[in-house]
N, C-alpha and C positions, 0 to 999 in steps of 0.2 A: 601613828595608826591612820590618821586622816590622809596622809600622803599615800599610803598603801591602797586605800579605798579609791582614791582619785586615780591612781595609776591603773588599778584593775578596771575601773570604769572606762578609762581612756582606751585600754586594750580591748575591752569588750565592744566599745563603740567603734573602734577601728576595724575590728573583725566584722561587725555588723555593716559598716560602710562598704567594706570590701565585698561582702556577700551581696549587698544591695547593688553595687556596681556590676557585679557579674550577672545578677538576675536581670538588671536593666539591659545589659548587652545581649543576653540570651533572648530576652523579650523582643528586642529590636530585630534580631536575626530571625526569630519566628515570624514576626510581622512581615518581613521581606519575603520569606518563603511562602507565607500565606498569600501575599499579593501575586507572586509568580505562579503559584498553583491555581489561583482564581483566573489569571490570564490564560493559562494553558487550558483550563476547563472551558473558558469561553471560546477559545479557538477550536478546540476539539468539538465542542457543541455545534459551532457554526459549520464545521466540515461534515459532521455526522448528520446534521439536519438536512443537508443537501444531498447526502449520499443515496437515499432511496430512489430519487428521481434519476440521478446519475447512473446508478446501477441498472435501473429499468431500461434506460436508453441504451446502455452498453449490451444488455441481454438481448434487446430487440435487434441491435446491429449484428450481434453474433448469430442470432437466428436467421437473419437475412443472408449473412455470409454462408451459413451452412446450406441454405436452400440454393443459393447461387452455385455453390461448389457441387451440389448434387446434380444440378442442371448441366454444369460443365463436364462432370464425369459421364453423364449420359451422352452428351455430344461427342466426347472423346471416344467412347465405345462405338458410336455410330461411325465416326471417321475411321477408326481402326478396322471396323467391318468393311467399310467401303474400300479402304486400301487393300485389305485382304482379297476382296473380290476383284479389284483391278489387277493385283498380282496374279491371281488365278487366271483371269482373262488374258493377261500378257503371256503367261506360260502356254495357255491353250492356243493363242494366236501364233506363237513361235512354232509349235508343233504342226499346226495346220499349214503355215507358210513354208515349212521345210519339205523339200521334195521327198517322195517315198522312194525307196530303193528297190 
């Protein structure tokens, strides 16, 4: 009878040691994941803390580009009008230079 109790106790303790080893391994894995998550959080926090000023600078640059583009469009329209007038003047000059019949 004593042998049976000892064997049952050994089996129970073996199962408990097995479970403890698995729990210890899971705990180690969770600790590593926690460290990785904390590192990613620090990195993302650093990036996001700098992003408002970065985005403000980029928005200002985009606004300046839009203004410059509008100025260039206006200049392009003026040049097109000038070229149109030059073409009209050339056409009129040819008609005037051509002898009448």
